[in-house]
C-alpha positions in Angstrom: -52.3 -32.4 12.0 -53.8 -30.5 14.9 -52.2 -27.5 16.6 -50.9 -29.7 19.5 -48.7 -31.6 17.0 -47.4 -28.7 14.9 -43.7 -27.9 14.9 -42.3 -24.3 14.5 -41.3 -25.1 10.9 -44.6 -26.3 9.7 -46.1 -24.1 7.0 -42.7 -22.4 6.4 -42.2 -21.5 2.8 -38.5 -21.2 1.8 -37.7 -18.5 -0.8 -36.1 -19.8 -4.0 -32.4 -19.1 -4.6 -29.9 -19.1 -1.8 -26.9 -19.4 -4.1 -23.7 -17.4 -4.0 -23.7 -13.9 -5.1 -22.0 -13.0 -8.4 -18.3 -13.0 -8.3 -17.9 -9.1 -8.7 -20.4 -8.6 -5.9 -18.4 -11.0 -3.6 -15.1 -9.2 -4.3 -16.6 -5.7 -3.8 -18.2 -6.8 -0.6 -14.9 -8.1 0.7 -13.2 -4.9 -0.4 -15.7 -2.8 1.6 -15.1 -5.0 4.6 -11.5 -4.7 4.4 -11.6 -0.9 4.0 -13.7 -0.7 7.1 -11.3 -2.9 9.1 -8.3 -0.8 7.9 -10.0 2.6 8.8 -11.1 1.3 12.2 -7.7 0.1 13.2 -5.9 2.8 15.1 -2.5 1.4 14.5 -3.1 1.2 10.8 -4.3 4.8 10.7 -1.2 5.8 12.6 1.1 4.2 10.0 -1.0 5.1 7.0 -1.9 8.7 7.7 -0.7 10.2 10.9 3.0 9.3 10.6 3.2 10.3 6.8 1.5 13.6 7.7 4.0 14.2 10.5 6.8 13.4 8.2 5.5 15.9 5.7 5.2 18.7 8.3 8.6 18.1 9.9 10.5 17.7 6.6 8.8 20.6 4.9 8.8 23.1 7.7 11.7 22.4 10.1 15.5 22.7 9.7 15.7 18.8 9.9 14.1 18.6 6.5 17.1 20.5 4.9 18.7 17.0 4.5 16.1 15.9 2.0 17.3 18.4 -0.7 20.6 17.2 -2.2 22.9 19.6 -4.0 21.4 18.5 -7.4 18.0 19.8 -6.3 19.2 23.0 -4.5 17.0 25.2 -6.6 13.8 23.3 -5.9 11.3 24.2 -3.2 11.7 21.7 -0.3 8.0 20.9 -0.3 8.2 19.9 -3.9 10.9 17.3 -3.1 9.2 16.1 0.1 5.5 15.6 -1.0 6.2 13.0 -3.7 8.4 11.0 -1.2 5.6 11.1 1.5 3.1 9.8 -0.9 5.5 7.0 -1.7 5.8 6.4 2.1 2.0 6.2 2.3 2.1 3.4 -0.3 4.8 1.6 1.6 2.7 1.9 4.8 -0.5 0.5 3.3 0.6 -1.9 0.5 3.4 -3.4 2.4 3.5 -2.9 6.2 -0.2 -2.9 6.8 -1.0 -5.8 4.5 1.9 -7.9 5.6 0.9 -7.7 9.3 -2.9 -8.1 8.6 -2.2 -11.2 6.3 0.2 -12.6 8.9 -2.2 -12.6 11.7 -5.2 -13.6 9.5 -3.1 -16.6 8.5 -2.2 -17.4 12.0 -5.9 -17.4 13.2 -7.0 -19.5 10.3 -9.0 -16.6 8.7 -7.3 -17.0 5.3 -7.9 -20.7 5.2 -11.6 -20.2 6.2 -12.2 -17.6 3.6 -10.4 -19.5 0.9 -13.1 -22.3 1.2 -16.0 -19.9 0.8 -17.5 -18.9 -2.6 -15.2 -15.9 -2.4 -12.2 -18.3 -3.0 -8.6 -17.4 -2.9 -8.6 -15.2 -6.0 -11.6 -13.3 -4.8 -10.0 -12.8 -1.3 -6.9 -11.4 -2.9 -8.7 -9.1 -5.3 -10.8 -7.8 -2.5 -7.8 -7.0 -0.5 -6.1 -5.4 -3.5 -9.1 -3.1 -4.0 -9.1 -2.2 -0.4 -5.4 -1.2 -0.6 -6.2 1.0 -3.6 -9.1 2.6 -1.9 -7.1 3.4 1.2 -4.3 4.7 -0.9 -6.7 7.0 -2.8 -7.8 8.4 0.6 -4.1 8.9 1.6 -3.4 10.8 -1.8 -6.4 13.1 -1.1 -5.5 13.8 2.6 -1.8 14.0 2.2 -1.9 15.7 -1.2 -4.3 18.2 0.2 -2.0 18.9 3.2 1.0 19.3 0.8 -1.0 21.7 -1.3 -1.7 23.8 1.7 2.0 23.9 2.4 2.7 25.1 -1.1 3.3 22.0 -3.2 2.7 22.5 -6.9 2.3 19.2 -8.5 1.4 20.5 -11.9 4.4 22.9 -12.2 6.2 20.4 -14.4 3.2 20.2 -16.8 -0.2 18.5 -17.0 1.4 15.0 -17.4 3.0 15.2 -14.0 0.0 14.1 -11.9 -0.9 11.2 -14.1 2.7 10.0 -14.2 2.9 10.4 -10.4 -0.1 8.2 -9.9 1.2 5.6 -12.3 4.5 5.5 -10.3 2.5 5.0 -7.1 0.6 2.1 -8.7 3.9 0.4 -9.7 5.1 0.9 -6.2 1.9 -0.6 -4.9 2.4 -3.7 -7.0 5.9 -4.2 -5.8 5.2 -3.6 -2.2 2.0 -5.7 -2.2 3.8 -8.7 -3.7 6.5 -8.3 -1.0 3.9 -8.2 1.6 2.3 -11.4 0.4 5.8 -13.1 0.3 6.6 -12.0 3.9 3.1 -12.8 5.3 2.9 -16.2 3.6 6.3 -17.6 4.8 6.9 -16.3 8.3 5.1 -16.6 11.6 2.9 -13.7 12.5 5.1 -12.3 15.2 8.2 -12.4 12.9 6.0 -10.7 10.2 5.2 -7.9 12.7 8.8 -7.3 13.6 10.2 -7.5 10.0 7.4 -5.4 8.5 7.8 -2.5 11.1 11.7 -2.7 10.8 11.5 -2.7 7.0 9.2 0.4 7.1 11.8 2.3 9.0 14.7 1.3 6.9 13.0 1.6 3.5 11.5 5.1 4.4 15.1 6.4 4.6 16.5 4.4 1.8 15.8 6.7 -1.1 12.1 7.1 -0.4 11.7 10.2 1.8 15.3 11.3 1.3 16.5 11.3 -2.3 19.2 8.7 -2.8 21.6 11.4 -4.1 21.8 12.7 -0.5 23.4 9.4 0.6 26.6 10.2 -1.3 28.7 7.3 -2.5 25.9 4.8 -1.3 23.3 6.4 -3.6 23.9 4.3 -6.6 23.7 1.2 -4.5 20.3 2.2 -3.2 18.9 2.4 -6.8 18.2 -1.4 -6.8 15.9 -1.1 -3.7 12.1 -0.7 -4.4 12.0 2.1 -1.9 14.6 4.1 -3.8 13.0 3.2 -7.2 9.7 4.4 -6.0 11.2 7.6 -4.6 13.1 8.3 -7.9 9.9 7.6 -10.0 7.6 9.9 -8.0 10.1 12.7 -7.9 10.8 12.4 -11.6 7.1 12.6 -12.4 6.4 15.5 -10.0 9.5 17.6 -10.6 10.2 16.9 -14.3 7.0 15.6 -15.7 8.6 12.4 -17.1 8.2 8.7 -16.4 11.6 7.4 -15.1 11.9 4.1 -17.0 14.8 2.8 -15.0 13.1 3.0 -11.5 9.8 1.7 -13.0 11.6 -1.2 -14.4 13.1 -1.9 -10.9 9.6 -1.8 -9.4 8.2 -4.2 -12.1 11.2 -6.5 -11.5 10.5 -6.6 -7.7 6.8 -7.1 -8.3 7.5 -10.0 -10.8 10.1 -11.7 -8.7 8.1 -11.4 -5.5 5.0 -12.6 -7.2 6.7 -15.7 -8.6 8.0 -16.6 -5.1 4.6 -16.0 -3.6 3.1 -18.6 -6.1 5.7 -21.1 -5.0 5.9 -20.4 -1.2 2.7 -18.9 0.1 1.0 -20.9 2.8 -2.6 -20.3 3.6 -2.5 -21.7 7.1 
C-alpha cells in the first residue's frame, strides 16, 4: 500500500501482555491511592489529626482536662490518662467517621459499583481501603504519640509489654469501627451517613473514650457495652497497667463480628 493509503495504525506493533496486574499489586495500588485521597482531604485531616491533637493539648494542659481523671486514677499523671484515649479517638476518626463518609459518597456516585467490576474486585477494594486505614492510623500514632511524648507521656512506664498491647487494642478498635462504618455506609443515603457519622463521633468520643467511663458515675457500667468505652478501657489498661483487658477486647470483637455479619447481609454497592 502506498503512503497515500496508509492509516495511522499501519505498522503498529502491539506489545504482548495487557492482562491485569497480580492481585497483591492491585490491592497495594488501591491502598496507595486511598491514602493519597485521605491525606489530601482537608476535612479528613481535620478530624483525623487536628482535632485529636487539640483534644490532647486541651485535656492535658488546661483545667478542663481535670474531668478526665476519675478518683480511681487520682495518682496518675493526666497525660498518661489522656494520651491513650486520644489515640483511640484517632482510630474512631479514621476507621469509622472518615471511612463511613467516604464509602457513603462513593456508593452514591457509583464509584463502588464501578470499581467492583474491575479486576480489583470487591474484596480487593475492601482490602485496599483497609490497608489505607491502617497506614493513616500508623501516621496518627506517630504524630499524636510524638506530641504526647513531648507533653510527658510515658507509655513504657507499665513495662515493655504496654506498647504492643496498646497497639493490639487499637487494632481491635479498628476492626470494630471499620465494620460499623461499612454497615452505616452500605445501608443509608450519603447525606444521612454524613450526619450520623459526625454525630456518632461527638457522642462516642465522650462515651468512655476520651473520658474514662468511671467519671460518668452510675452510668459508667452501662457505657461498658459501647465500642468507644471498650476501646478506651482497653488502651488505658494496656498503657497504665501493661495488661490486656479481656472484657473490653471481647466487647470490641463482638461489635466487629455482629456488624460484619450485618454488612454481609445488608451492604448495597449502589
